[in-house]
BALUM-60500 format. One line per field, with one value per residue: x, y, z negated of N, C-alpha, C in turn; residue number from 0; residue in one letter. Coordinates in steps of 0.2 Angstrom, whole numbers. Layout:
N
npx <- X/...
npy <- Y/...
npz <- Z/...
capx <- X/...
capy <- Y/...
capz <- Z/...
cpx <- X/...
cpy <- Y/...
cpz <- Z/...
i <- NUM/...
aa <- a/...
//
This chain:
106
npx <- 142/127/119/109/93/83/67/49/43/53/57/46/44/56/50/40/47/53/45/38/48/48/35/37/47/41/30/38/42/30/27/37/35/21/26/34/23/16/26/26/14/13/23/17/7/13/19/8/2/11/12/-2/0/9/1/-9/-1/4/-9/-12/-1/-4/-16/-12/-17/-21/-31/-46/-57/-69/-67/-65/-77/-81/-69/-67/-81/-76/-66/-72/-82/-72/-68/-80/-83/-74/-62/-52/-44/-38/-31/-22/-15/-8/-15/-25/-28/-31/-39/-48/-45/-39/-23/-17/-19/-24
npy <- -10/-5/-7/6/5/7/16/12/21/27/17/14/26/26/15/21/32/24/18/29/33/22/22/34/31/20/29/35/25/22/32/32/21/25/34/28/19/29/33/21/21/33/30/19/25/34/25/18/29/32/19/21/32/27/17/25/32/21/17/28/29/19/22/32/46/59/53/57/63/61/50/39/31/24/17/9/2/-6/-13/-20/-28/-36/-44/-49/-57/-67/-66/-60/-49/-50/-63/-57/-49/-59/-63/-72/-89/-104/-113/-107/-101/-87/-79/-91/-100/-114
npz <- -303/-296/-282/-272/-270/-256/-258/-254/-247/-241/-232/-225/-217/-211/-202/-195/-188/-180/-172/-166/-157/-150/-144/-136/-128/-121/-115/-105/-98/-92/-85/-75/-68/-63/-56/-45/-40/-34/-25/-16/-12/-5/5/11/17/26/35/40/47/55/63/68/77/87/93/98/108/114/123/128/137/145/151/157/154/142/127/122/109/113/120/111/106/118/120/109/111/122/117/107/115/123/113/107/120/120/112/119/116/105/108/117/108/100/90/87/90/98/92/87/74/66/67/69/58/48
capx <- 139/121/117/104/87/77/60/44/41/58/56/39/46/61/47/36/50/57/38/36/53/46/30/39/50/34/27/43/41/23/27/41/29/16/29/35/17/14/30/26/8/15/27/13/3/17/20/2/1/17/9/-7/2/11/-4/-11/4/5/-15/-12/4/-7/-21/-9/-19/-23/-36/-49/-61/-74/-65/-64/-82/-79/-63/-69/-85/-73/-62/-77/-84/-66/-68/-87/-83/-69/-58/-47/-39/-34/-27/-17/-10/-7/-19/-30/-26/-36/-43/-53/-42/-35/-16/-15/-20/-28
capy <- -5/-8/-6/8/3/13/16/8/26/29/11/16/32/24/12/26/36/20/17/36/32/16/25/38/26/17/33/36/19/22/38/29/16/29/38/23/17/34/32/17/22/38/27/15/30/36/19/18/35/32/15/24/37/23/13/31/34/15/17/35/28/14/25/39/53/60/50/62/62/59/42/34/27/20/12/4/-2/-10/-18/-25/-31/-40/-48/-55/-62/-73/-64/-57/-44/-53/-68/-55/-48/-65/-62/-77/-96/-107/-117/-103/-99/-81/-79/-98/-103/-120
capz <- -299/-292/-274/-273/-265/-253/-258/-249/-244/-236/-227/-220/-215/-206/-196/-192/-184/-174/-168/-164/-153/-146/-140/-132/-122/-117/-111/-100/-93/-90/-80/-71/-64/-60/-50/-41/-37/-29/-20/-12/-8/2/10/16/22/32/40/42/52/62/68/73/83/92/96/103/112/119/124/133/141/149/154/160/153/135/125/120/104/117/125/106/107/124/119/104/113/126/113/104/120/124/106/109/125/119/109/123/115/99/109/120/103/97/83/87/93/104/88/83/69/66/66/69/51/49
cpx <- 132/120/110/98/82/71/57/43/45/58/50/41/51/57/43/41/52/49/36/42/50/41/33/44/45/31/31/43/36/23/31/37/25/20/32/29/16/18/28/19/10/19/22/8/7/18/13/0/6/14/3/-5/5/7/-7/-8/4/-3/-13/-7/1/-11/-18/-13/-20/-29/-39/-54/-68/-73/-65/-70/-82/-74/-64/-74/-82/-69/-67/-79/-78/-67/-74/-87/-78/-62/-50/-41/-34/-30/-21/-11/-7/-9/-23/-26/-31/-40/-48/-51/-38/-28/-13/-15/-24/-34
cpy <- -8/-4/-1/6/8/11/13/15/28/23/13/21/30/21/16/30/30/18/22/35/28/20/30/36/23/21/35/31/20/27/36/25/19/32/33/21/23/34/28/17/27/34/22/19/32/31/17/23/34/25/17/27/32/19/18/31/28/15/23/33/23/18/31/45/53/56/55/60/57/51/38/29/22/15/7/0/-8/-16/-23/-29/-37/-45/-53/-58/-67/-71/-63/-53/-47/-59/-63/-52/-52/-65/-68/-84/-99/-113/-113/-100/-91/-83/-86/-101/-109/-118
cpz <- -295/-285/-275/-267/-262/-255/-253/-244/-239/-229/-223/-216/-208/-199/-192/-186/-178/-170/-164/-157/-148/-141/-135/-127/-118/-112/-105/-95/-89/-83/-74/-65/-62/-53/-44/-36/-33/-24/-14/-8/-3/7/15/20/27/36/43/48/57/66/72/78/88/95/100/109/118/125/131/139/147/154/159/159/145/133/120/113/108/119/119/107/113/123/114/106/118/123/110/110/123/119/106/114/126/117/112/121/109/103/113/114/99/90/82/91/96/98/85/76/70/63/66/63/52/42
i <- 0/1/2/3/4/5/6/7/8/9/10/11/12/13/14/15/16/17/18/19/20/21/22/23/24/25/26/27/28/29/30/31/32/33/34/35/36/37/38/39/40/41/42/43/44/45/46/47/48/49/50/51/52/53/54/55/56/57/58/59/60/61/62/63/64/65/66/67/68/69/70/71/72/73/74/75/76/77/78/79/80/81/82/83/84/85/86/87/88/89/90/91/92/93/94/95/96/97/98/99/100/101/102/103/104/105
aa <- m/s/k/s/k/r/s/y/e/e/r/i/e/e/l/r/i/k/e/q/a/a/l/e/t/a/k/k/y/e/e/r/k/k/q/l/e/r/r/k/k/d/e/e/a/r/a/r/t/h/r/l/i/e/v/g/a/a/v/e/s/v/l/g/c/p/v/t/k/e/d/l/p/k/l/i/a/f/l/k/r/q/e/a/n/g/k/y/f/s/r/a/m/g/k/h/d/d/t/g/n/e/n/g/n/l
//
């Protein structure tokens, strides 16, 4: 008995089907990757928003009154003056050391 051999066309078709399945799998992985990247970006945005709200709340608690939009340029100018005059804000926040390097890095 001779073993029946598949024709070239059959083998090519089989490879084409496997290739198509691999492409579909790759598309699924790509979509999952994009979905995870979107989730990560959303989570980072939520964390940033939360942090900004906390900073605003801390400023308002120190001032004892709400900070308005009109107050923001004055607050920014004040903080910039503190930095220009000796990095006072950075030092107070622990973001600057006395060697002139930010975050204590050499």
